[in-house]
Structure formats: C-alpha cells, structure tokens
N, C-alpha and C positions, 0 to 999 in steps of 0.2 A: 504494500500500500504506500502511496505517496506521502511524503512528509506533510504534516498539517501545520499551519501557521495561524496564530491568533492575530486579530487586528481590531481596532476600535472603529466603529462606523456610526456617524450621525445621520439620522434619517427622520423625515417628517412622521409624526405620530400616526396620522391617518393612513399613510402608506404602510407603515409597520403593522398597524392593526389589520389592514386588508390582507397583507401577506400572511399574518398569523392565522386569520380565518381560513385562507386557502390551504395553509399547512394542516390545520385541523381537519378540513374536509378530506385531504389526501392522506391523513394519518401519518404525517411527518412532523418532526420538530421544526421550529422556526429556522434553525440553522440549516437543517437538511433541505428545507424548501428553498432557502436563499441559494444554497449551492446548486440545487437542481435547476433553478431559474438561470443562474449564471452560466452553467454548463450548456444548457439548451440554447441560450442566446449566443454563446460563442460558437457552437456548432452550426447554428442557422446562419451566422454571419461568415462562416468559413474561416474562423479564427482558431479553431481547435479541432484536431483530428478526433475521430471516434475510436475509442479503444475497442479491441476485438470482442470483448464480452458485451459492449454496448451495441456493436454492429448486429450481433445476434438478436438483441432486443428490438432494435430498429427494424429488422427484417421480419419479425414475427408479430402480426397484429394482436395476438393474444397477450403479448408481454409489453406492449406499448403503454405509455402513460395516457390516461384519459385526456382527450382534447376538450378544451372549454370553448 
C-alpha cells in the first residue's frame, strides 16, 4: 500500500456537510469519500493512471461505484 500522508485542509462548512452526507449514503468515512472523489477526478481528467485492480472494477459493471 502507498504511503499515506496527513494534511490540514480548510473547507466551507456547507461543502463539508454535503460530502459527509454523500459519504454516509455510500457507507464510507468522510476521509475515504474525499479520497474516492479525488481519485475519480484525477482519472477522469487523465491525470492519474488506473491501477490494475481498479481497471478490473472499471470493466465490471457489477463492481462499479453507483453513479449519481
């Protein structure tokens, strides 16, 4: 697993509350939801390669994240 690094982030309260509600709906922690959103955004922008195990998920409709 890749090294994990902590950092402080300031964010608007309404934005944080909305992400927290989304995390709750997806049964994720707030931190995991933020990481998920960052990874997805990077991949969609072509800024990060998809890891081999993530490619398997992306190719299998049963394993994909629900779209909103």
